[in-house]
C-alpha positions in Angstrom: -33.4 -75.1 113.1 -32.7 -73.8 109.6 -31.2 -70.5 111.0 -28.9 -72.5 113.6 -27.6 -74.9 110.9 -26.9 -71.8 108.7 -25.1 -70.0 111.4 -22.9 -73.0 112.4 -21.9 -73.4 108.6 -20.9 -69.7 108.3 -18.8 -70.0 111.6 -17.1 -73.1 110.1 -16.2 -71.4 106.9 -14.9 -68.2 108.6 -12.8 -70.3 110.9 -11.4 -72.2 108.0 -10.4 -69.0 106.4 -8.6 -67.7 109.5 -6.8 -71.0 109.8 -5.7 -71.0 106.1 -4.3 -67.6 106.6 -2.5 -68.2 109.8 -0.8 -71.4 108.4 0.6 -69.7 105.4 4.3 -69.9 105.0 5.6 -66.5 105.9 7.7 -66.6 102.8 4.9 -67.9 100.5 3.5 -66.2 97.5 0.4 -64.7 99.5 2.8 -63.1 102.1 5.1 -61.8 99.4 2.1 -60.1 97.7 0.9 -58.5 100.9 4.4 -57.2 101.7 4.7 -55.8 98.2 1.3 -54.2 98.5 2.3 -52.6 101.7 5.6 -51.3 100.3 3.7 -49.9 97.2 1.2 -48.1 99.5 3.9 -46.7 101.6 5.8 -45.6 98.6 2.8 -43.9 97.1 2.2 -42.0 100.3 5.9 -40.9 100.4 6.1 -39.7 96.8 2.8 -38.2 96.6 3.2 -34.5 95.5 0.6 -31.8 94.9 0.0 -31.1 91.3 2.1 -28.4 89.7 0.1 -25.4 88.6 1.3 -23.8 85.4 0.3 -20.2 85.2 0.9 -17.6 82.6 0.8 -13.8 83.0 -2.4 -12.0 83.9 -4.4 -11.6 80.7 -7.9 -10.8 79.5 -9.5 -14.1 78.4 -13.1 -12.9 77.7 -14.7 -9.5 76.7 -18.3 -9.4 77.7 -21.1 -7.3 76.3 -23.2 -6.7 79.4 -25.8 -4.3 77.8 -26.5 -0.6 77.9 -23.2 -0.2 75.9 -21.1 -1.3 78.5 -18.3 -4.0 78.5 -16.8 -6.3 81.3 -13.4 -8.1 81.0 -12.5 -11.5 82.5 -8.9 -11.6 83.6 -7.5 -14.9 84.4 -4.2 -15.8 86.3 -4.6 -12.4 88.0 -3.4 -13.9 91.3 -0.2 -16.2 91.4 -0.7 -19.5 93.0 2.2 -19.4 95.4 1.1 -15.9 96.6 -2.7 -16.4 97.0 -2.7 -17.5 100.7 -0.3 -14.7 101.5 -2.7 -12.0 100.1 -5.7 -13.7 101.9 -4.0 -13.7 105.2 -3.0 -10.1 105.2 -6.2 -8.8 103.8 -8.6 -11.0 105.8 -6.5 -11.5 108.9 -7.9 -10.3 112.2 -4.5 -9.0 113.1 -5.0 -5.9 111.0 -6.2 -2.8 112.9 -9.6 -2.5 111.0 -12.1 -5.3 111.6 -15.3 -6.2 109.6 -18.4 -4.2 109.8 -21.8 -5.9 109.6 -23.6 -3.8 106.9 -27.1 -5.3 107.7 -26.8 -4.0 111.4 -29.7 -1.6 110.8 -32.2 -4.2 109.6 -35.4 -4.3 111.6 -38.7 -5.9 110.6 -40.3 -3.3 112.8 -39.1 -0.4 110.6 -38.7 -1.4 107.0 -38.4 2.1 105.8 -35.1 2.5 107.6 -32.0 2.2 105.4 -30.1 -0.9 106.3 -27.7 -1.4 103.4 -29.7 -4.1 101.7 -27.8 -5.0 98.5 -24.4 -4.8 99.9 -22.4 -7.9 101.2 -23.1 -8.4 104.9 -19.5 -8.3 106.0 -17.0 -5.7 104.6 -13.7 -4.3 105.6 -11.7 -1.5 103.9 -8.1 -2.4 102.9 -5.3 0.2 103.2 -5.0 2.1 99.9 -1.1 2.5 99.9 -0.7 -1.1 100.7 -2.9 -2.1 97.7 -0.9 0.1 95.4 2.4 -1.4 96.4 1.4 -5.0 95.9 2.9 -7.0 93.0 -0.6 -8.1 92.1 -1.6 -4.5 91.2 1.8 -3.8 89.6 0.9 -6.6 87.2 -2.8 -6.0 86.7 -2.7 -2.2 86.3 -1.3 -2.5 82.7 -3.8 -5.2 81.8 -6.6 -2.9 83.2 -5.3 0.2 81.2 -4.9 -1.9 78.1 -8.6 -3.1 78.4 -10.3 0.2 79.0 -7.6 2.1 77.0 -7.0 4.7 79.5 -4.8 5.4 82.5 -6.3 4.5 85.8 -6.0 5.9 89.5 -6.8 3.7 92.4 -9.2 5.2 94.8 -10.3 2.5 97.3 -10.1 -1.2 98.2 -12.7 -3.3 100.2 -12.9 -6.9 101.3 -16.4 -8.4 101.2 -17.5 -11.8 102.6 -20.7 -13.7 101.3 -22.1 -16.6 103.0 -24.7 -19.3 101.9 -28.2 -17.8 102.2 -27.1 -14.2 102.2 -30.0 -12.5 100.2 -28.2 -10.4 97.6 -30.2 -8.6 95.1 -29.1 -7.3 91.7 -27.9 -3.8 92.5 -25.8 -0.9 91.4 -22.8 -0.3 93.6 -23.0 2.3 96.3 -19.8 4.0 95.0 -21.1 4.4 91.4 -19.8 7.4 89.5 -18.9 8.4 86.0 -15.5 7.2 84.8 -15.3 4.7 87.9 -14.4 1.0 87.5 -14.4 -1.9 89.7 -12.0 -4.8 89.7 -13.1 -7.9 91.8 -10.6 -10.5 92.6 -12.0 -13.8 93.7 -10.0 -15.3 96.8 -12.3 -18.3 97.6 -10.1 -21.3 98.4 -10.4 -24.2 96.1 -13.5 -23.0 94.6 -15.6 -25.9 92.9 -18.1 -25.9 90.0 -21.1 -26.5 92.1 -20.3 -24.0 94.9 -22.2 -21.3 92.9 -21.0 -17.7 93.7 -21.3 -16.6 90.1 -21.4 -12.9 89.2 -24.4 -11.9 86.8 -24.8 -8.6 84.9 -28.2 -7.2 84.3 -29.7 -4.8 81.7 -33.2 -3.9 80.9 -34.8 -5.6 77.8 -38.2 -5.7 76.2 -39.9 -8.9 75.1 -43.0 -7.9 73.2 -44.4 -11.4 73.4 -44.7 -11.1 77.2 -45.1 -7.4 78.1 -44.5 -4.0 76.5 -42.7 -2.9 79.6 -38.9 -3.4 79.9 -37.7 -5.7 82.5 -34.3 -6.7 84.0 -32.6 -9.7 82.3 -29.3 -11.4 82.8 -26.9 -10.5 80.0 -23.7 -12.3 81.2 -22.5 -14.4 84.0 -18.9 -15.2 85.2 -17.8 -18.1 87.4 -15.6 -17.1 90.3 -12.5 -19.2 89.6 -9.6 -18.9 91.9 -7.0 -16.6 90.6 -9.5 -14.7 88.4 -10.4 -11.1 88.4 -13.5 -9.2 86.7 -13.4 -5.6 85.6 -16.5 -3.7 84.9 -18.0 0.0 84.9 -19.2 0.7 88.6 -22.6 1.9 87.6 -23.7 -1.3 85.9 -26.3 -3.4 87.8 -24.6 -6.6 89.0 -25.5 -9.7 91.3 -22.9 -11.4 93.5 -24.6 -14.8 94.1 -24.0 -16.3 97.5 -22.3 -19.7 97.8 -24.4 -22.8 98.0 -25.8 -24.2 101.2 -23.1 -27.0 101.6 -20.4 -24.5 101.4 -19.8 -23.8 105.2 -17.1 -21.1 104.9 -17.4 -17.5 103.6 -16.7 -16.5 100.0 -14.1 -13.6 100.0 -13.5 -11.3 97.2 -11.6 -8.0 96.9 -13.2 -5.0 95.3 -10.7 -2.4 94.1 -12.3 0.9 92.8 -10.3 3.2 90.5 -11.1 6.1 88.1 -9.8 7.4 84.8 -10.4 10.9 86.0 -7.2 12.2 87.3 -9.0 15.1 89.0 -11.5 12.8 90.9 -12.1 13.8 94.4 -12.1 10.1 95.4 -14.4 8.2 97.5 -16.0 9.2 100.8 -16.0 6.0 103.1 -18.3 6.1 106.1 -16.2 6.7 109.3 -17.9 3.6 110.8 -15.9 1.5 108.2 -12.6 3.0 108.9 -12.5 3.5 112.6 -9.4 1.8 114.2 -9.6 -0.8 116.9 -7.9 1.3 119.5 -10.4 4.1 119.0 -13.2 1.7 119.3 -11.7 0.4 122.6 -11.3 3.8 124.1 -14.7 4.9 123.2 -16.4 1.8 124.5 -16.4 2.8 128.2 -18.3 6.1 127.6 -21.9 5.0 127.7 -24.7 6.4 129.8 -28.4 5.7 129.8 -29.8 9.2 129.1 -33.5 8.5 129.5 -35.1 10.3 132.2 -36.1 7.2 134.2 -32.7 5.6 133.8 -32.3 5.4 137.7 -35.7 3.8 138.3 -36.1 0.9 140.9 -36.5 -2.4 139.0 -39.1 -4.9 140.2 -37.2 -8.1 139.5 -40.1 -10.2 140.8 -42.4 -8.7 138.3 -39.9 -9.0 135.5 -39.2 -12.7 136.2 -41.1 -14.7 133.6 -40.0 -18.1 134.4 -37.2 -20.3 135.9 -36.2 -23.7 134.6 -33.9 -26.3 136.3 -31.8 -28.9 134.9 -33.4 -31.9 136.7 -30.2 -33.2 137.8 -28.3 -30.5 139.8 -31.1 -27.9 140.3 -28.9 -25.5 138.2 -31.3 -22.5 137.3 -32.2 -20.9 134.1 -34.0 -17.5 134.8 -35.9 -15.6 132.1 -36.7 -11.9 132.6 -38.8 -9.5 130.5 -39.0 -5.7 130.9 -35.8 -4.9 132.6 -34.9 -2.4 129.9 -36.9 0.2 128.0 -37.0 0.2 124.2 -35.0 3.4 124.2 -32.3 1.9 126.4 -32.1 -1.2 124.4 -31.6 0.7 121.1 -29.0 2.9 122.6 -27.1 0.0 124.0 -27.2 -1.9 120.7 -26.0 1.2 118.8 -23.2 1.5 121.3 -22.2 -2.2 120.9 -22.3 -2.1 117.2 -19.8 0.7 117.3 -17.0 -2.0 117.7 -16.6 -4.0 114.5 -16.6 -7.8 114.5 -13.9 -10.5 114.1 -14.5 -13.8 112.2 -13.7 -17.2 113.8 -13.1 -19.9 111.2 -15.7 -22.6 110.7 -14.8 -25.8 112.5 -16.1 -29.1 110.7 -15.2 -31.3 113.5 -18.1 -33.1 115.2 -16.9 -32.6 118.9 -18.8 -30.3 121.1 -15.8 -28.3 122.5 -17.0 -24.9 121.5 -19.9 -22.8 120.2 -18.7 -22.4 116.7 -20.0 -18.9 116.5 -18.3 -17.5 113.7 -18.9 -13.6 114.0 -18.6 -11.8 117.3 -17.4 -8.5 118.7 -15.3 -8.9 121.9 -15.3 -6.0 124.3 -12.5 -4.6 126.7 -13.8 -5.9 130.2 -12.2 -2.8 132.0 -14.0 -0.4 129.7 -17.2 -2.3 130.1 -17.0 -1.9 133.8 -17.2 1.9 133.3 -20.5 1.8 131.4 -24.0 2.2 132.9 -24.8 -1.4 131.8 -22.7 -3.1 134.5 -24.4 -1.6 137.5 -27.7 -2.8 136.0 -26.4 -6.4 135.7 -24.8 -6.2 139.2 -28.4 -5.6 140.5 -29.7 -8.6 138.7 -27.0 -10.8 139.8 -27.6 -10.1 143.4 -31.2 -10.8 142.8 -30.6 -14.3 141.4 -27.7 -15.3 143.7 -27.9 -13.1 146.7 -24.1 -12.5 146.2 -22.4 -9.2 145.2 -18.8 -10.1 144.4 -19.4 -11.4 140.7 -16.9 -10.2 138.2 -17.0 -10.5 134.3 -14.4 -12.4 132.4 -15.9 -12.5 128.9 -18.0 -9.8 127.3 -19.2 -10.1 123.6 -21.8 -9.5 121.2 -22.6 -12.7 119.0 -24.0 -12.3 115.4 -25.7 -15.4 114.3 -27.4 -15.8 110.8 -29.4 -18.4 109.0 -26.4 -20.4 107.5 -24.5 -20.6 110.7 -23.9 -23.9 112.5 -23.8 -23.2 116.1 -23.0 -26.1 118.6 -24.1 -27.5 122.1 -21.4 -26.5 124.5 -20.8 -25.4 128.1 -19.3 -22.1 129.1 -17.5 -23.3 132.2 -16.0 -26.4 133.8 -18.2 -28.6 136.0 -16.5 -27.6 139.1 -16.9 -23.8 138.5 -19.9 -21.7 139.9 -20.6 -19.1 137.1 -23.4 -17.3 135.4 -23.8 -16.3 131.8 -26.2 -13.4 131.1 -27.8 -13.1 127.6 -29.5 -10.0 126.5 -31.4 -10.4 123.1 -31.1 -7.3 120.7 -32.9 -8.1 117.6 -36.1 -6.5 117.0 -39.2 -7.9 115.4 -38.2 -11.6 115.3 -41.3 -13.7 115.0 -41.7 -17.3 116.2 -41.6 -18.5 112.7 -38.1 -17.0 112.4 -36.6 -19.2 115.1 -33.2 -18.1 116.7 -34.1 -19.6 120.2 -31.5 -20.7 122.7 -31.7 -24.2 124.0 -30.5 -25.9 127.1 -29.6 -29.5 127.2 -28.4 -32.1 129.7 -26.4 -35.3 128.5 -28.1 -38.7 128.9 -26.4 -41.9 129.8 -25.6 -44.1 127.0 -28.3 -46.5 125.7 -25.8 -48.9 124.5 -26.4 -48.1 120.9 -25.6 -44.4 120.1 -22.3 -44.5 121.8 -21.2 -46.4 118.7 -21.8 -43.2 116.5 -18.4 -41.8 117.7 -17.7 -38.0 118.4 -20.9 -35.9 118.2 -23.1 -39.0 118.8 -23.9 -38.1 122.4 -27.3 -38.3 123.6 -29.0 -35.2 124.9 -32.4 -34.0 126.4 -33.7 -30.5 126.0 -34.6 -29.0 129.4 -35.5 -25.4 128.2 -35.9 -23.3 125.1 -36.2 -19.6 124.9 -37.2 -17.4 122.2 -34.9 -14.4 121.4 -37.5 -11.6 122.3 -36.2 -8.1 122.0 -35.0 -7.1 125.4 -35.3 -10.4 126.9 -32.5 -11.3 129.5 -31.7 -14.9 130.5 -29.4 -15.6 133.5 -28.2 -19.2 133.9 -25.5 -21.4 135.5 -23.2 -21.6 132.4 -21.9 -25.2 133.0 -25.4 -26.3 131.6 -24.7 -27.3 128.0 -26.6 -24.9 125.6 -26.8 -23.7 122.1 -28.0 -20.6 120.2 -30.0 -21.7 117.2 -29.7 -19.7 113.8 -32.8 -17.7 112.6 -34.7 -19.0 109.7 -34.1 -17.9 106.1 -37.0 -15.6 106.5 -34.9 -13.3 108.7 -32.4 -11.3 106.8 -30.7 -9.5 109.6 -28.5 -10.8 112.4 -29.7 -12.5 115.5 -27.8 -10.4 118.2 -27.2 -11.7 121.7 -25.1 -9.7 124.1 -23.4 -12.2 126.3 -21.7 -11.4 129.7 -19.9 -14.3 131.5 -19.1 -13.8 135.3 -17.1 -15.5 138.0 -17.8 -15.5 141.7 -15.2 -12.9 142.4 -12.5 -10.9 140.8 -9.7 -13.6 141.5 -11.7 -16.3 139.8 -12.4 -14.0 136.8 -8.8 -13.4 136.4 -8.1 -17.1 136.6 -10.6 -17.7 133.7 -9.3 -14.8 131.7 -5.7 -16.1 132.0 -6.2 -19.6 130.9 -8.5 -18.8 128.1 -6.0 -16.1 126.9 -3.2 -18.8 126.9 -5.1 -20.6 124.1 -3.7 -17.7 121.8 0.0 -17.9 122.7 2.7 -20.3 122.2 3.1 -21.7 125.7 6.3 -22.9 127.4 6.4 -26.2 129.4 5.9 -24.1 132.6 2.9 -22.1 131.2 1.4 -25.3 130.1 1.5 -26.7 133.6 0.1 -23.5 135.0 -2.6 -23.6 132.3 -3.7 -27.1 133.5 -3.6 -26.2 137.2 -5.8 -23.1 136.5 -8.4 -25.1 134.5 -8.6 -27.7 137.2 -9.2 -25.1 139.9 -5.8 -25.7 141.7 -5.5 -21.8 142.2 -9.0 -20.8 142.8 -8.5 -20.6 146.6 -5.9 -18.0 147.6 -5.2 -19.6 150.9 -4.1 -22.8 149.2 -2.3 -21.3 146.2 1.2 -19.8 146.0 -0.3 -17.4 143.4 -1.5 -14.2 145.0 -4.0 -11.9 143.3 -1.1 -9.6 142.2 0.6 -12.5 140.7 -2.6 -13.4 138.7 -2.9 -9.8 137.4 0.8 -9.7 136.3 0.3 -13.2 134.6 -2.7 -11.9 132.7 -0.9 -8.9 131.6 2.0 -11.0 130.4 -0.4 -13.3 128.4 -2.0 -10.2 126.9 1.2 -8.9 125.8 2.4 -12.2 124.3 -0.7 -12.5 122.3 -0.5 -8.9 121.0 3.3 -9.5 120.1 2.6 -12.8 118.4 -0.3 -11.2 116.4 1.9 -8.3 115.4 4.9 -10.4 114.3 2.6 -12.7 112.3 1.0 -9.8 110.7 4.4 -8.2 109.8 5.6 -11.5 108.4 2.5 -11.7 106.3 2.9 -8.3 105.0 6.4 -9.1 103.7 5.5 -12.5 102.2 3.8 -11.3 99.0 7.1 -9.5 98.2 9.4 -12.4 98.6 8.9 -13.9 95.2 8.6 -10.6 93.3 
């Protein structure tokens, strides 16, 4: 009774407040205050301007004693605010002909004695030397550098490096260490915050007789990676680049410029794998054969089939196979795949499940892939699981997933499409405690509560989970929603999954390639209409569509040309941008 009385009282008070507000004279004091408040808020939104950043010339602000008789110099205002985004776009942009190399690609728990570049940043990319020399940033920094070390310098090499949270970077001497060689690091992180970490620490051996008579490595100086800051030091000094903190989801970019005071230096020998151009990678990709003596053996698919899951709603299958390839074949194919460098997709913080959010991947030319020995192997497997032979690929890629990645639940195709995705796991030695599994889910009907969570609050039930065993192949209907889970922090390498997505025939593959390619171009109203029609399946059946197979192939070529031209024009514009304010 008490509760009922209390509820009635609260309702009366609430209704009285509503009535009082509704009965106010429109010209009364309260109404005027509300109107004034709205006008003030609107004015504040209109006049709000970004803060003005006052910058002086590039200058040395600290000289550090880093031990062993070496010095380091902190240079502030090394990058001008109005030019920072231009530099980062040109140097980091995927339009440039050289993509990133994953330096930890050789990592294997099964062979710890094998060199795998531990100590370097995971992702590196060389930068054109002549372009670096011509940049206004170097024209301003060169005299500052030469004044600091009191010698003339000669640029030898430039390399962009990317660090991500949980990257295990040890203190190390740089791989290009040499007498008379220095390094200049420019920090390019966007809006770097105090608690994002990323400090650079210098080390030197010291002896503490109260603890041990043996010398041990100790930190001598540390520098915070402020935006617009540069750091200069001798290339043979031991240094640690600390990775960002775990709640910083993007990569930390920094540019290393190497130069020497020796005019007769023979320069830096850069591994060919770092400098190989994308066109050469594309041309070479089709040249792959399995060279083992039993490459043409008959495969017993029944024996290799480990298990099949179904999605419980539409009986869509998830087939798991082991033993389709030998270890020799798997290693040869992985080496071939890693010959094509990777491109970075930006991290998407939105909660919607509209894509996989895989940040690093190598995309392969489909026509070249069809020339490799791998495709006939996959054709035989597709015939086994479907009893059909006309399957055609529309997407071929190698995904790199690491501990700090944030992959998402997603489907690969529309509900009306009949397609398969084939996943081949290529990371050796991963243990169950190192995770990295792929999971498949079905969406549940709302329970009346979780629907109010908004985007990303959907309910799912797991129907299958598969560990990424080396050489395991999973073939599944790809409109089942799924997600690749990152490995644990115990696994320092990359979780590799080679993915091939196939449509039921060549025409449907071209349909898919066209409308996915349209996402990269500025579409006219006509192209937007065609895009919607293709996604909805209006042109799947050639007997009901005015678009012939020949039309589709020409349209695909047009889309590819548009994307290439758009990237080229954007790249050229960004190349010019840093000079506009010179």
